[in-house]
N, C-alpha and C positions, 0 to 999 in steps of 0.2 A: 938702697937700691936694689932689685934680686941680683941674684946669681946667674949668670948667663952660660947655659950649658951649650956647648956647639951641637948642632942637630947633625944627624947622620943621613936625614932626607935633604938635600939641597939641590935636587935634580928635576922638580915638579913644581906644577902651580901654585900649591899649598906653601911650600917654602918661600916662593917669590912672594906671595902676598903676605906673608908672616913678616919677613924683611922689612916690607913696606909699611906695614901697620906697626910694628916695633918704632922703626924710626918715625913716623907720626906722632905716636903716642907721648914718644919723648919728647916731642916737641910741643904738643899740645897740653900735656898732663905730666909734667915729670916725676916718676917716683909714685905714681898712680898705678891703680890695675889697669890694663888694657882693656878697653868696652868694645864688644861686638854685638851686634844685634840682630834678632829675627823679629818678625811680625806676621801673627797668623790670626786668620778671622774664625771663631767656631761656627759660622753662618749654616753649616753643612757637614757633611764627610770632610776631614781634611785629606786631601789625596796626595798621591806621590809626585806632583807636579809642585805642591806645597811644601813637599819634603826637601826640594834644593832651596828652598827659602832659609833652613835650618842646616842643613848637612852644610852648605858653604863655608859659613860663619864657624860651625864647630869644627871642621877639620882644620881651619885656619886658627882659631882658638886652642886646640888641642897640639897643634904644631909649636905655637907660643909657648903652652906649659911645658911643652917636653924640652923647651930650652930653659927653664925655670924662673920664667917671669910668672905674676899673678893676673889672672885673666877672667873677666866676666861675662859671660855669654847670655844676654837676656833674650828672653823671648816674650813678646808685649803679646797678650792674649786681646785683641782686638774685640773684647767681648761688649762693648758698649756701642759699639756699631748698631748701627739701625737694622732690622730684620728686612730685608729688602723682595724676597719671595719664597713661596715655600718650594724646596728643592724636590726634584722628582724621585720617586724611587724609595723614600725614606718610610720605614715602617713605623707606622702608628701616627701617621699624619693624612690629612685629606683637605679638601678644600676650604673646611671652617678655619684653618691655620691662618688663612689671608686676613682674618681679621686683625692680626696681631703686628702686619707690616707696618713699620714706621717708628715701631717700639724697640727699645735696647735687647740685643741680644738676650742678656740676663733678665729681660722682664717678659719672656717668652716661655711656656709651659714646655716643658722636655716632651719629646715623642711619648706616646702613649705607652705603658709599659716599663719606662725608664726608672730606673733608682736614682736619678740626679735630680735635683731640684730644679731646673731650666734648661732651656734650648742648649747656652754656650757650654755649660760644664757637661752636659750629656756627649758633645762634640769634642771636648778637650780630654775627655777621659781616655778615649781610645788613641789618641796623640801622646798622650802623655806616657801611657802603658809601652808604646811602639817606641819611643824615645829612650825610655830605660832599657829595652831590649836591645837597642842599638848602641848602647854605650854614651849617650849624648847627656853631659851635665850641662845644666843651665838654669839660670834663675828667672822664675816665672813671675810676670807683672799683669795682675787684672787691671784693664784699663777702668773697668766699673768700680773697682776699688780706688784706683787712684782720683777719679772724677768727683764719685760721689764722698769720699772723705775730705775733699779740698786740698789736696796735694798740688793741683795745679793752679790754685787760685790767683796768687800772684802772676803766673804765666797769661791765663785767659785775661786779666786785667791789663797786663803790658800789650796784649794784642787787641784788646778794645781801643786802648788809647792809641794806636798805631794803625787802628784800621785803614786808615789813608794810604799809609806807606803799602800796606799789604795789598789793598785792592788796584793800586799802581802797578804793583808787579803783576798781579792776575792779569790786568788790562791788557799789557803786554802780549799775553796769549790768548786772548779771547779772539775769536774770529767773527764775522758776519756771517748769520744764518745761510746755511746752504740750501739749492735748490731743494726741494721734496725728494727727487730720485736720489740726490747725494747723501741727503738725510736718512732716507731708507736704506741705502746700503751700508753706510756708518753705522747704523741702528744693527743691522745684519753681522758687521763684523766685530762690532761689540759683543752682540751674544754669543758667537763664536768664540770669540777671546776669553770670555768668560766660562763659558762651557769649560773651555782647556785648562783655565788656569785657577777659575774659581775665586780669583782674589775678591777679598772683601770690600776692599776699597776701588772695584772697579768703575763704581758709578760716585765720581768725583764730582761733589757739590762744593761751589766756591764759596757761597754762604747765604745771608740774608740780604736780598738787595730788594728794596720797597722804597717808598716816598720818603722815608728817612735816611736813606744812605745804605752805603755797604755795611755790613756786621760779619766778623768772621765767627760767631758762635750761635748756636744753635740750642734753645732749650727744649726739654721735653715736656709736653702739655702736661698742666696740673690736672686736667679732665680727664685725658684718655690715654695718656703717657704715650704720645707719637711725637715725632721730631716734625711734623707736618705745620710748622710755625715759623712765621716771621716777625722779627724785631721791629718795634714800629718807634720805640725812642729809647734813647739812653744817655743821660748825664754822665760826664768824666769825673765829675767832682764826687759827685754824692753815690755812683756807681748804682743808681735807680733805673732799672730796665723795664721797659713794658712791651709785651709781645702777645701776637693773635694768634689761635689756632686756624687754620685753614680748613680743618676737619670739622668742627665742630663750634667753630666762633669763641670759643675761650678764650678770654685775654685775662691776663694777670700782670702786675704790677712786683716787681721784687728788687731786692738790694744784691747786685750781682757778688758782693763782697761777702755776702754770707749764702749764697745760693749755689745749690751744686748738684742740680737736675738739668745738667746740658754739658753738651763738649765742643769744642773747637773742630770746625769743617777740617775734613781730611787734608786739604793741601795746607793747611795751618798747623794742624795738630803733629803730624808727622816731623817737619821740620824743629817744632817745639820741642819735641821728646830729644830729638838728637842734642839738643843745648842742653836740655835739661839733665840728659843721662850722659853726656858726653862721648858719645857714640863715635868711634873710630873707623869702625868697618861694619857695613851693613849693604849686601847685596839687593839689588831689585830685579823684577821679573820685567820682560820686554813691554808689557803693558805700562810699566811706570818709567821706561827709560826713553821713551819717544820726546822729540820737542814739545814742549808744552806740558809734558805729563807732572806727575806730581813729584818723582825725584828730582827733574829738572828744575821746575819751579821753586820746589823747596831748597834748592842749593842757594838760592837769593833769599829766600824769607828766612832761613834759618838765621842770617847775620840779625835781624831785627831783634831776634832773642839773645843776641850775643855768643853765638855759637858757628861752627863750621860744618859745612857738607861733608857725610863721614866718606872715606874710600867706599866705593859702591859699584862692583863690578855689575854688569847686566848677565843675568842668566838665561840660557834659553829653555826652550820646552822640554818635557820628559813625555817622550810617547810612551805606546803599551802596545805590545802584540798579543795577540790572541783577546782582545777585551771582548769580542763577538760572542765568547764562549761563556763568559761568567753568568752568574745567575742573574736573572731580571730584577730579583727582588735587591740585587744591591744596589741597582740606582748609579748614573753618573759614573765616574771612572773609578780604578781602584785604589784603597789608601795604604798606607804604609803596614796597617794590620793585615790588610789581604795579602802583602807580599810577603811578610813574615809568617802567614800560615804555610806558605808553601818553599820557602828558601830561608837559608840560615844568615843570621845578622851580617857575618862577613862577606858575604857575596852581596847583598842590598848596600852596604857602606863602600866596597868595591867598585860598583857601577856608578855612583857618584863622585868617588876619589879619583878614578882614573881618567874620567874626562874635564877638560876646564869648563869654567862655569857657561862660557858663550857657546860652547859644543851642546847640541841636543844629541840625545841617546833615547834609546827603548829599553824599557823592562820588558821581560818576557812573561806571559801568564800560558803560554803555548807549547808546542813541541820545543821551541827555541830555547827552554830553560835547560833542556840536559846539555845543548851544545855549550853554552853558557858556563854551566858547572864543569863541562870537562875542559874549556877554558880555565877555569878557575883553578882546578886541580891540575894541571900540566904547570900553571905559575907556581903554584905551591910547592911542587916538585922540583922546579929550577931555582926557586929560591932556597930550596934546602940544600940544593948542591952547588950553589954559587954561580950559576950559568944563566941567571935572571938578569936583564937590562937594568942599569941604576934607577930610570923613572918607573919601573914596573915592580923594581923593590919597595921604593917609594910607596907607591899606591897600595902594594901588598901590605905593609907594615901599618898602614894607616887603616886598612881593612880589619886586621886581626887583633889591633891593641889600640887603646888609649893611652893619655899620659898616666891614667891611673892603674893601668895593666890589661893583660890581655883578655879578651871576652872568650866564655865559655865556648868550648867547641866540641865536636863530635870525635871522640876517641880513635874510632878507626873509620876514618871516611871513605867509604867504599863507593864507587861511580854513582851518582844520581840516578842514572839511565838503569843502572841496573837494579838497584833498589825499587826505582818505580815501576820495573817490568814485573819485579817479585810481588809487589804490594799489589799489582794488576791482578797477576794471576793467582794468588791465594786469596784475595778480597780480604786481606787484613788478618788472616788468621796466623797467631803468633808462632803457635806451634811446627806450622809449615814452613812459614818465613823463616824462623831458625833453622829448619830441617835443610831449606836450599843454600841460605847463605852461609852456613856451616859447610858445604861442600863445593863452596866458590875455590877454596885455597884448602884440600887437605892437608897438607904441611903444616898450616897454622888455623885449624880450625876456629872458627866463632864460639864462644862458650855461652854470650848472654847477647841480646838484643839491645842490651845497655850500651854496648860498645860502638853500636851504629847508630845512635840517636845523640841528638834529635834529627838528624839528617833523614834516617827512615820516615820519621812521623810528617817531616815536611814533603817527602816523595810520596807518601801516601794520602796527604791532604791532597797534593797536586791530582794525583790519579782520580780521587774521588770528586774532587769540585771543578777541575777543569779539562777533562778529559770526556768528549759526549760518549753515551752509551753506546753508539753503534762502533767507536774506536775501542771499546773496552775489548780484552783478551778472553775467550772463553774457550776452555779447552774441551775436545770432542769427549764424549763419554762412552761410545764404541768407534771401531775402525770404518772408514768410508770402503766399505767392501766395493761398492761399483767402481770407485776410482782407481782402486788397489788392479781390480782384474782387467782395466783397461790399460795398464801399463805396459809397454813393449819391454824388451828384454835390458837394454842399456839401463832404463828408469830402475827397473828390479833389481839390477846388479849395484847400483848407486845406493839401493837402500840397505841391500844386505852388507856393503862395506861399512854403511855406517853402523848397521846394528853390531857387526861383528869387533867394532872399534869401540863400543861405548864403554865397557868395562875398564879398559886399559887407558882410557883417556877423561875418565869422569872427575873433571874439575873445570872450572870456567876456561882455564889457556888450554887444557888438553881438549875439549869438546871445540874450541875455536879453530885448534889445528887441526883437528878430524873434520869440520863440516866444510872447510875451506881446502882439505887434502883430497877430498873423495873425487872432484871432478878431475883433479891433477892426476891422480893414479889411475883415474880410467881414460884418460888420454895419453897414458903411457910416461907420465913424468912421474918425479919423486914429490911425496907429499909435502917436502921442504923446500922444491922450488920456490924461486923468488919471481915477482912479479916481471922482472928483466929477463928471465931465462923461459919465459911462458910467451907462447902466440895469443894474440887479440881475444881469439875465441873461448879461451878457457875463462874469461871473466863473463861470456854469454852463459856457458855451460854452468858455471856456479850459479849466475840468476836465477837459470832455470831449475836446478837442483833445490835452490833455497824457496821458491816457490812451491814446488812440489811437496817438500817438508811442511812448510805454512798450511796447504789446503789439506793434509791428513792429519795435522796436530788440531789447526784451529779454525779450519775451514775459510781460510782469507789469503789472500794474496801475499799480506805482509803481517808483521808482529813485532813483537819485541825479539831483540838480537836472542838469534837461535840457542846459542851458546846457555844464556841465562834461561832460555824457554824450555828445553833439554831438561837442565838441572830442575827446574821447577815443576814439571811434569814426573820427573822420577823414571830410573831405567825402565822398571818393568811395564810401566803403562806406555812409555815411548816404543818397546818393543811391540806390543799389543797394537797400538795404533798404525803401526808401520809394517803391519801385515805379518810378523813373526809368527 
């Protein structure tokens, strides 16, 4: 029996599920590893909504490991699913790929230029790399390998023998054909759902129903390789099966006890695997959790295979902010690899850990990512000084480490918005970047950019891929003479106060104090006066002053935070552009 170590994280949803899963595993399979599962269909780019299918059981499995239990997190790659449609925006594909619709994903060529042998392996590869970066430990299972090697032969024969029982269960959920208008709306709803979640099992085929009766098994045609087949005869004693392909008329008679070119239909396949693998915990998306959907129906069908339905929380959608700004070549919605290009693994893990599975949330690809990083850094500081709430400490712990150890992190995590501003202004020039970042804190200067990596690289990638060109910062080459000549005396005085204070305030904190202090001093207050001590019009004066500086430095109303911008431009150039 495993040695159970008391977890320190007892206040969040992960711990509560871990308690339930451990108890259920000891009831069902005492002394055996706890089994949690995820399923992913590599029918196209595996996106951030699909990642919740993995992160939810991963976090629970990791908590169970922290307590000293042995856990297996299975990821079933549904690569023996049918190729349903050509996804939009995938480079190296065109309308000709439609000829492969109906074939297993592993029988479809990879997009042009791919180094991988087939469609499924091409899209699995990016996800596997992302999961490694996120610290997700799992056992991958190829359903193509399982079916074509005959691993599930006994389960298939059992399902065929009990096809009447399966059909009776499915019949409880089958509905009469809806009116045309209702059917049309249902199709629209399904399309929208598929667009959001991209589930490979969205198209749930009950099985082969023809004149010979119901069969929960679909052969892939021996001629065209597609699943557009109908079983026309089956003998339970000999396992002789005959099918016909509705695509090309090809017919074949085989012994199912020796035949490995086909699979159980989804609503039977999934519960069969629960029983075969002994799955205790597997979440499901909204599309699989409604009455009559595969998770609910599977809960009854799994008993035919001698198993029980796993504990299965429904997980809500993951939204995206800033999608419209993404490159059109990407197509669809962003993937974990897209997110990890612009954010550290800890931040992405935290977004999934801090919300219960049934709570939706958004992942930011727009300016909101800077606020998220600010929030994360504040939490990091609170955890360090012991002031964070217990649930926040738990989410933070799950973000920065797994049972195997701490994830690699940026040695000196400077504010993301500062790094993004510097990357924007310098266009990635490393010498300039090091100069600016080295001046942020003169008492503890940065000696090498490696101290701020990988966060610096993530911020630079965000600037280059998700900030539109018209929002990029371009520092003026020459002073705006016309604007400088048009200024009244108070505006000129504000610029003189700033210029005179540059040398003594040349650090991030110092310049922050200076630019906020100039309007205070002009109004007769101390530069150290707090907001409570100042009249409301001071805020208006500050905004006016800031706008003037932005116009003189970058010819816009707004831009990066002024202290960072001033450091980036450099003292000599600032003095020149401000009219000294």
